[in-house]
GUMARVO-245534 format. One record per residue (C-alpha): z, y, x. Coordinates in pm, whole numbers, padded with zeros to 5 digits, always signed. Each point is the difference from the previous one (the first is absolute). Layout:
// residues N
ZYX...
//
This chain:
// residues 817
-05748+07580+05803+00293-00081-00227-00127+00231-00276-00349-00153+00003+00149-00350-00013+00221+00101-00295-00300+00148-00184-00197-00321+00058+00284-00217-00137+00050+00220-00309-00372+00019-00075-00036-00378+00041+00297-00058-00233-00150+00229-00265-00336-00176+00023+00177-00336-00027+00190+00114-00311-00326+00112-00157-00165-00336+00070+00308-00176-00141-00029+00197-00324-00371-00087-00022+00083-00368+00042+00272+00013-00268-00255+00149-00240-00261-00258+00104+00231-00303-00027+00138+00099-00341-00349+00067-00139-00142-00327+00134+00289-00186-00164-00067+00179-00328-00376-00068+00014+00044-00369+00083+00270-00076-00257-00022+00274-00264+00378+00013+00030+00060+00310-00214-00184-00156-00296+00171-00340+00013+00277-00112-00228+00347-00054+00141-00032-00377+00018-00340+00031+00175+00155+00234+00254+00274-00251+00066-00265-00264+00066-00128+00205+00296+00346-00011+00157+00055-00365-00089-00231-00109+00283+00311+00038+00215+00353-00073-00107+00167+00309+00147-00056+00245-00286+00226-00212-00223+00305+00100+00203-00093+00368-00012-00042-00031-00378+00335-00180-00030+00190+00283+00173-00187+00279-00180+00051-00149-00346+00373-00041+00069+00032+00382+00003+00299-00031+00234-00094-00075+00362+00311-00208+00074-00056-00221-00304-00363-00063+00084+00079-00065+00366+00251-00267-00098-00269-00171-00208-00217-00014+00312+00276-00111+00235+00116-00271-00244-00329-00116-00149-00016-00316-00211-00337+00077-00164-00231-00065+00296+00105-00346+00120+00180-00134-00304+00263-00147-00003+00086+00130+00349+00156+00343+00046-00156+00167+00303+00013+00331+00183-00351+00127-00065+00040+00289+00242+00040-00255+00280-00249-00250-00130-00296+00225-00087+00054+00315+00213+00010+00236-00299+00163+00286+00192-00300+00229-00083+00054-00068-00371+00372+00073+00031-00065+00333+00172-00282+00091-00239+00211-00079-00307+00283+00214+00139-00245+00286+00054-00139-00042-00352+00341+00002-00168+00099+00306+00204-00326+00171-00094+00055-00071-00371+00357+00129+00014-00115+00324+00163-00283+00054-00250+00233-00066-00292+00260+00236+00148-00251+00287+00025-00192-00104-00314-00329-00050+00185-00265-00212-00168-00140-00276+00223-00198-00199-00262-00288+00055-00236-00045-00264-00268-00243-00096-00277-00001-00250-00284-00195-00317+00064-00105-00248-00266+00302-00219+00072+00250+00219+00189+00060+00333+00168-00151+00029+00351+00115+00254+00260-00119+00138+00333+00173+00210+00263+00269-00032+00266+00256-00068-00271-00166-00335-00059+00146-00262+00240-00343-00146+00084-00151+00340+00082+00299+00092+00214-00029-00331+00187-00371+00056+00062+00066+00356+00118+00231-00131+00273-00275-00239+00113-00260+00281+00010+00236+00219+00204+00056-00280+00251-00377-00047+00027-00025+00371+00079+00268-00043+00267-00212-00278+00151-00308+00226+00022+00207+00283+00152+00137-00237+00265-00348-00135+00073-00137+00350+00053+00281+00103+00236-00019-00334+00182-00379+00026+00043+00030+00359+00125+00263-00111+00252-00210-00286+00138-00330+00190+00017+00160+00333+00104-00221+00194-00243-00001+00057-00375-00337-00171-00045+00178-00327+00081+00237+00056-00292-00290+00075-00235-00188-00309+00120+00307-00215-00063+00030+00120-00361-00376-00042-00059+00018-00360+00122+00293-00063-00234-00176+00149-00303-00309-00205+00081+00198-00326+00017+00238+00096-00279-00081-00302-00216+00096-00235+00285+00269+00213+00164+00247+00040-00287+00141-00202-00288+00126+00284-00218-00275-00043-00263+00019-00374-00062+00370-00062+00071+00187+00333-00022+00345-00150+00051-00083-00213+00306+00243+00035+00288-00263+00117+00249-00069+00312-00208+00352+00117+00079+00032-00121+00360-00337+00070+00167+00054+00380+00032+00328-00058+00183-00153-00271+00219-00267+00244+00114+00263+00271+00058+00191-00241+00226-00317-00072+00200-00059+00375+00031+00353+00073+00123-00019-00279+00257-00339+00122+00128+00132+00354+00043+00303-00130+00189-00223-00206+00231-00204+00312+00077+00317+00202+00057+00155-00256+00237-00325-00018+00195+00014+00375+00066+00359-00014+00134+00023+00000+00383+00300-00234-00003+00132-00254-00242+00297+00134-00200+00332-00165+00076+00167+00041-00340-00127-00127-00334-00203+00239-00213+00205+00002-00319-00257+00212-00185-00283-00249+00035+00236-00291-00067+00125+00153-00325-00351+00100-00116-00152-00340+00063+00301-00185-00140-00015+00203-00323-00374-00048-00056+00018-00369+00093+00289-00052-00242-00196+00151-00288-00303-00215+00084+00181-00335+00012+00208+00056-00315-00314+00102-00192-00224-00290+00114+00127-00324+00158-00332-00055+00179+00083+00313+00204+00228-00221+00207-00298-00213+00100-00199+00313+00090+00283+00136+00213+00027-00339+00168-00356+00041+00123+00096+00348+00121+00286-00148+00205-00243-00246+00161-00239+00285+00082+00281+00206+00153+00111-00299+00208-00349-00053+00145-00037+00371+00078+00337-00004+00175-00082-00310+00204-00334+00148+00108+00169+00322+00112-00158+00226-00262+00332+00101-00160+00331+00098+00156+00321-00194-00031+00186+00291-00162-00250+00020-00285+00029-00375-00065+00380+00033-00003-00013+00275-00263-00262-00184-00204+00185-00332-00019+00328+00175-00081-00168+00184-00288-00144-00325-00140+00337-00178+00017+00169+00298-00162-00264+00009-00277+00072-00360-00104+00375+00064+00006-00047+00312-00216-00220-00195-00243+00264-00272-00020+00263+00260-00094-00220+00199-00242-00110-00307-00197+00353-00122-00061-00004-00255+00284-00337-00162-00049-00014-00280+00257-00378+00022+00032+00016+00287+00246+00232-00181+00242-00198-00324-00016-00350+00145+00024-00230-00048+00298+00001+00378+00048+00374+00015+00063+00013-00308+00223-00295+00112+00214+00151+00347+00042+00323-00154+00128-00199-00235+00223-00195+00289+00155+00322+00197+00058+00156-00301+00175-00312-00033+00213+00018+00366+00104+00369-00033+00088-00072-00310+00205-00279+00173+00191+00229+00300+00061+00271-00217+00154-00245-00208+00205-00294+00176+00165-00226-00243+00186-00133+00098+00340-00362+00121-00007-00249-00274+00071-00358+00090+00084-00123-00337-00118-00180+00020-00336+00087-00358-00086+00370+00075+00023-00037+00297-00237-00179-00217-00255+00265-00268+00030+00274+00258-00042-00172+00138-00309-00026-00349-00156+00362-00069+00086+00118+00325-00162-00207-00073-00310+00156-00346-00027+00347+00152+00033-00082+00256-00271-00110-00275-00241+00308-00204+00090+00237+00292-00066-00177+00068-00333+00030-00364-00109+00369-00021+00092+00078+00326-00180-00203-00106-00305+00177-00337-00014+00347+00154+00036-00057+00262-00271-00141-00259-00243+00302-00224+00057+00235+00293-00065-00181+00079-00326-00081-00359-00092+00113+00054-00361-00272+00260-00049-00301-00178+00150-00161-00009-00342-00039+00377+00038-00153-00025+00348-00362+00086-00059-00071-00016+00373+00049-00377+00003-00223-00029-00306-00284+00191+00165+00032-00215+00313-00030-00306-00221-00309+00140-00174-00160+00077+00338+00073-00356+00111-00165-00134-00317-00309+00212+00067-00039-00157+00346+00063-00352-00141+00334-00022+00177+00193-00056-00323-00077-00199-00317-00170+00202-00272+00163+00077-00336-00092+00163-00328+00140+00331+00123-00224-00009+00307-00299-00065-00228+00085+00304-00211+00041+00220+00305-00319-00125+00160-00193+00074-00319+00159+00342-00043-00219+00294+00099+00279+00186+00177+00159-00295+00180-00318-00179+00108-00219+00071+00300-00172+00336+00020-00319+00024-00204-00343+00053+00152-00057+00316-00208+00299+00166+00164-00116-00088+00351-00351+00121-00079+00127+00335-00132+00217+00055+00308-00287-00092+00233-00234+00250-00171+00250+00284+00028+00159-00062+00340-00255-00185+00210-00363+00074-00090-00009+00371+00082+00226-00032+00304-00208-00283+00145-00318+00201-00047+00158+00307+00159+00138-00207+00288-00345-00144+00070-00165+00344-00017+00255+00165+00231-00008-00266+00267-00377-00038-00024-00025+00375+00058+00231-00023+00301-00201-00291+00137-00325+00195-00033+00161+00309+00154+00125-00197+00301-00341-00162+00039-00168+00338-00009+00240+00140+00259-00061-00301+00221-00379+00041-00019+00035+00372+00068+00209-00075+00307-00267-00237+00127-00270+00264-00051+00200+00273+00173+00107-00224+00288-00281+00123+00227+00081+00363-00079+00364-00056+00091-00091-00154+00333-00230+00291+00078+00273+00255-00082+00247-00191+00217-00240+00021+00292-00032+00378-00054+00379+00037+00009+00035-00203+00319-00277+00201+00169+00165+00329-00102+00330-00115+00143-00160-00104+00329-00180+00337+00033+00309+00207-00085+00225-00184+00244-00274-00075+00262+00065-00372-00006-00237-00242+00165-00092-00346-00125+00220-00163+00260+00310+00181-00138-00035-00144-00350+00206-00304+00099+00301+00224+00069+00279-00070-00261+00068+00373-00052-00366+00063-00062-00023-00289-00244+00303+00133-00186-00145+00350-00026-00336-00130-00123+00175-00216-00259+00185+00308-00128-00332+00177-00044-00145-00299-00187+00303-00015-00228-00045+00366-00082-00366-00070-00077+00100-00282-00234+00240+00230-00186-00294+00240-00045-00198-00285-00160-00240-00001+00297-00122+00351-00076-00092+00153+00336+00022+00365-00110+00339-00052-00164+00115-00174+00318-00101+00296+00215+00182+00246-00228+00313-00217-00013+00002-00040+00376-00046+00372+00056+00288+00075-00234+00218-00255+00182-00083+00154+00342+00073+00349-00129+00333-00108-00148+00088-00182+00323-00073+00308+00212+00210+00221-00227+00281-00247+00017-00019-00018+00379+00002+00378+00038+00290+00031-00239+00201-00254+00196-00080+00174+00327+00124+00332-00140+00323-00162-00103+00036-00145+00348-00047+00340+00163+00257+00154-00234+00256-00265+00087-00065+00050+00371+00065+00373-00029+00326-00045-00191+00142-00262+00234-00126+00160+00325+00314+00201+00069+00253-00254-00129-00112-00324+00158-00092-00112+00342-00344-00101+00119+00094-00363-00041+00092+00054-00362-00322+00197-00050-00198-00294+00139+00186-00236-00234-00071+00219-00300-00367+00019+00084-00013-00376+00036+00156-00053-00345-00237+00249-00155-00298-00174+00151+00126-00334-00135+00033+00148-00347-00354+00130+00019-00128-00340+00101+00181-00167-00291-00135+00247-00249-00346-00036+00146+00021-00374-00036+00113+00037-00362-00286+00235-00077-00243-00241+00160+00135-00280-00222-00047+00217-00307-00354+00075+00103-00079-00366+00047+00034-00097-00362+00049+00169-00331+00249-00228-00179-00086+00128-00344-00366-00092+00025+00056-00311+00206+00249-00160-00240-00168+00106-00324-00181-00328-00049+00310-00199+00093+00214+00190-00250-00259-00053-00271-00014-00369+00077+00379-00036-00005+00021+00205-00318-00251-00220-00177+00130-00335+00122+00373+00085+00016+00243-00249-00153+00109+00076-00359+00340+00151-00056+00298-00204-00135-00034+00150-00349-00354-00133-00028+00099-00340+00138+00289-00030-00247-00207+00093-00304-00286-00233+00092+00244-00287+00064+00181+00062-00329-00332+00015-00184-00103-00335+00150+00329-00160-00109-00036+00132-00355-00362-00113-00008+00104-00355+00081+00255+00008-00283-00239+00140-00259-00259-00267+00080+00258-00265-00095+00148+00187-00299-00226+00249-00177+00293+00191-00149+00074+00143+00344-00328+00189-00005+00184+00276-00185+00172+00094+00326-00280-00108+00235-00278+00215-00151+00198+00330-00009+00112-00063+00359-00358-00089+00100-00116+00332-00151+00249+00177+00226-00092-00186+00319-00375+00034-00068+00016+00378+00056+00019-00049+00378-00365-00110-00008-00215+00171+00112+00214+00118+00291-00035+00330+00184-00027-00198+00324-00340-00125-00113-00132+00356+00023+00200+00124+00301-00011+00382-00017-00255+00032-00284+00263+00062-00267-00242+00180-00229-00220-00309-00009+00306-00216-00067+00117+00203-00301-00353+00019-00137-00039-00380+00014+00351-00049-00143-00074+00219-00300-00338-00169-00055+00169-00343+00000+00258+00119-00256-00273+00134-00226-00202-00322+00033+00306-00209-00090+00071+00223-00298-00360-00028-00123-00046-00372+00064+00196-00194-00112+00261+00265-00092-00149+00160-00311-00118-00334-00135+00342-00164+00040+00181+00299-00150-00241+00002-00296+00056-00373-00057+00375+00059-00022-00047+00214-00312-00140-00287-00204+00192-00139-00295+00120-00357+00043+00027-00197-00320+00298-00232-00018-00002-00308-00220+00354+00040-00137-00058-00065-00373+00119-00361+00005+00299+00091+00216+00095+00270-00249-00022-00250-00286+00223-00241+00190+00260+00267+00078+00008+00124-00360+00056-00353-00123+00284-00054+00246+00161+00331-00092-00017-00054-00375+00046-00377-00035+00231-00139+00269+00372+00056+00039+00118+00275+00234+00175-00252+00224-00294-00244+00015-00081-00102+00358-00362+00002+00115-00197-00148+00285-00368+00031+00081-00271+00114+00243+00123+00250+00256-00257+00260-00106+00123+00001-00363+00371-00073+00015+00089+00344+00141-00160+00164-00304+00213-00219-00227+00317+00126+00169-00110+00365+00021-00132+00044-00354+00193-00250-00213+00325+00001+00206+00027-00377-00020+00171-00199+00279-00243-00177+00232+00033-00312+00211-00258+00068+00274-00164+00311+00142-00256+00120+00256+00216-00032+00312-00090-00360+00072+00090+00044+00368+00364-00063-00097+00113-00366+00020+00161-00020-00347-00299+00162-00166-00234-00240+00178+00176-00291-00172-00012+00168-00341-00363+00102+00042-00097-00357+00084+00167-00122-00320-00172+00268-00210-00341-00062+00157+00038-00373-00064-00153+00090-00339-00334+00008+00188+00055-00336+00170-00075-00354-00113+00365-00102-00034+00121-00165-00322+00108+00257-00257+00342-00162-00035+00072+00044+00370-00112+00364-00002+00203+00071-00314+00317-00151+00146-00038+00198+00322-00036+00324-00198+00291-00079-00231+00234-00026+00299-00096+00361+00084+00115+00108-00350-00335+00159-00084-00087+00042-00369-00368+00093+00012-00276-00054+00257-00321+00203+00005-00312-00194+00099-00311+00185+00120-00349-00111-00099-00145+00159+00314+00224-00197+00238-00068-00320-00191-00380+00017-00030-00130+00266+00242-00003+00051+00373+00231+00244+00174-00129+00320+00159-00048-00193+00325-00211-00266-00177+00255-00285-00023+00121-00210-00292+00375-00035-00042-00033-00362-00115-00180-00090+00324+00301+00116+00197+00227-00213-00218-00226-00297+00071+00062+00054+00372+00376+00010-00054+00003-00298-00239-00305-00217+00071+00143-00293-00200-00044+00198-00325-00356+00107+00073-00151-00201-00287+00251+00113-00263-00088+00275-00253+00109+00356+00076+00298+00105-00211-00116+00355-00076-00339-00121-00125+00176-00230-00247+00206+00292-00122-00307+00217-00059-00172-00295-00171+00299-00042-00238+00065-00348+00132+00330-00175-00068+00240+00094+00284+00370+00045+00062-00026+00375-00062+00000+00192-00326-00278+00260-00001+00123+00311-00182-00265+00262+00086-00362+00008+00109-00270+00257+00063-00321+00003+00203+00174+00017+00339+00355-00127-00045+00210-00253-00182+00379-00008-00028+00185-00331-00020+00360-00064-00102+00226-00187+00240+00291-00189-00152+00341+00006+00159+00034-00381-00010-00180-00240+00231-00264-00214-00166-00051-00368+00063-00324-00041-00196-00209+00169-00268+00206-00141-00287+00276+00254+00071-00223+00290-00111-00001+00099-00364-00317+00191-00059+00018+00310-00220-00271+00100-00245-00303+00167+00153+00091+00345-00129+00319-00012+00211-00154-00190+00289-00285+00244+00074-00008+00361-00114-00321+00171-00101-00194+00212+00245+00074+00369+00004
//
């Protein structure tokens, strides 16, 4: 038994590793086909990473050559929110970049020590381009591909565990490959936080599911804490939350799910104790590993874990008396839920007061505020407009829901209808057959009763005797076990009579033997007593044999066992995974970015359908249907979706490249820039210029700066906008033609939102349109191309237009590149 289990685990692990390698090859090739990365110039490669701000910090450490020097530049950063000096490791969760840069520098030192070549280069028209692991960008991408392989390996093992067969693991991976375009963000945004954290999130779900199954199998609840599961879950949870701050929100939903399962009696108290302790420990470890980042001790995840632990301790000290009333149980559940929310609020308030100086870093409060804005519970702002019109932060798109429905629901719904329609027709057929054979059964019953009356010479008047009724009922039960087959009944009855006679003769022989042994040693009275006991034993055994002959429990309870097997309640592992999937589904409907954890987890949970219980003991039919469903999913829409992933996506980056080249060659190295959030990160990454605002508009300080920068698209007077920007000590502001004249990806105009915020200025001209039209404003336009203009902001406040001394046109506007 142990050897076969070990062989199954090893074989599953090897298959999972093979699938992980296939996915690494697939992901890297799709990225190459979509971007043409190996043929791009260095600046074009940087543009791919500039969609997110995180790669800048990896580049900063790598280019410093010494890890300590580069780390200090990240921990004391005055280039990202000029003129403030911030700890970027705390602010932007760049722990993956810190670890990756350390691995890269170590790798380069080892290759240089052993003189191993890790680059191959060629001369381009403008510079020398290189590929290989020795290139920082290729090394960074390799880490992302490896983590994507770890995700597929975990999904395969998780699916095999839930379905209890390897076909479940294969189905899980097929679903993931089919939905790859919607399920991962590694192609469009390689450096996004979810690409690093999702594999560890799924590992944590897997470990918790295995522990739930293990605790269910234990006969008694363990008294002491399980340090192994606590340490494993604490370690994986720590990695998840320091890699991606949204992991704290995901684990908060997990705590709510665990609380409901505990209150409904699905999970044991010991498991909840170990779980909450591991979550508290994970946040404490993250606080220590990130050099005392207050986010982890002020997050909803930490406060809810403490609240659940306090609730468990309270219920351990006070155990209410059992009450059969259902109303009282519901009231007690509502009361406990209210206490849990109260404990969480008190803990959250206390921790935020302790770390009140660092509330600017508390992203949890910012996300609560954004959720309140979405439900019209808080006044809207320019940052909420940008998030609402962002693809990743808006509501989930219809295309994603349609793709998931086609993969997960269509085939399962059809199979469900076919299976239960077949069962309905089978039951109807059996019912009609029973009606047709009813007369035959009655006739056979009459034959049996007549045989019994002839064998025992019983008259009609004796049928009312209870003993006679009991004996006839035994004969009818035996007939029922023989499926009302008269010949089988006669053979079974003859065999029973023969066995009963042999048993009686055997017992009589034993009785005679005992009488002979005890004849000389005991008196007649003792002999009479012995014979009486023997006769009693015979009667008991006869009665037992008669009970066995009445019914055959195997055949009698077969239908009941099948019914209970088919309609039995699901196990706690299934309940937990379905509940967690529902919680993640609710989150991803509100914020599309969370689909990158929901879809992989949905692929795992989907392997439990179809279930073996639908087919009872027809396992060969079950596996045949399961394999057919996998093949159908792979054919449609699997092959089509996979083929679409290998299409080249043209990016319109020419005007951005012109802008960046102008900034790099014309402006001073300490010139401060502000601009649209989708461009300003590229300015910092490629030109290394200080920036005033950035993409993380969920932070309070950045919300204020972003509003001042985006006032260029409002109808405010140019003097007012200029004076607001000059107080921020910005030198240049980039203005986008697309934001000024075109709709956003969600179909909204930015100026319309400004009109809602400032209705009094609705009839004034838009500032950015005047700039593109070369109208006389308070700004000095120094660069222009088809998509962008750059204006100069003076350090002094302006009172009117007379303070501006216009330069000649050749200095005011450069020629197009």
